[in-house]
N, C-alpha and C positions, 0 to 999 in steps of 0.2 A: 826207641829209634832202632831201625834195622841197619845192619851193615850193608852198605851199598857197594863196598869195594873201593870207595873214594877215600883218599887219605886226608882230605880237607875237613872231614867231620871232626868236630871238637865240642866239648862241653865242660863246663866247670862243675865240680862236684864238691860239696861240703859234707864232711862226715865227722862224727865224733866217735872216738875210740876210747874205751875205758878198760881198765883191768888187764887181764892176761893177753888179750890181743894187742893192745897198745905196747905192753912190755915186750912181747915177742917181736913186733916190728922194730922197736928201738934196739933190741939186742941184735937182730939180724943186720940192720943198717950199720951198726958199729963194728961188725965183723968184716965189712967190705973194705977193700984196699983204699978206696977214696970214699969217705963217708958221704952217702947221698943225703939230700934233704929228705924230710919226711915224705913230702909229696912225691919226689922221685923214687924213693924206696917203695912206696905203695904202688906206683906205676910199674916198676920193675917186677914186683911180686905178682901183680895182676897179670902182666904179660906172661910170666912164667906159668901161671895157672891156666891161661887161655891157650898157650901153645908156644912153639919155638919161633925165633926170628929166622928169616932166610938169610942167605949170604949177603944181600944188600942192606940188611938191617931192618927190613919191614916185617911186621908181625904177620905170621901166616894164620889168617882167620879160618875157622872151620866153615865149610859151606853152610848156607842157610837151609833149614829144613822147612818143608811145606807144613803149614798149620792145619 
């Protein structure tokens, strides 16, 4: 799925995390002022990895590159 710039795009993702990655996510979420659910923690970490949020709270996606 390509980013079309529309915010209504949504998809469910099921993933299994084992070992050090799972432990790292658990440790990170427990350091947050309000402990997020695992799903929310993963969303927050992915957003951080992809880019910063703008003033309005929307994720600033990088422009698509031509294939």
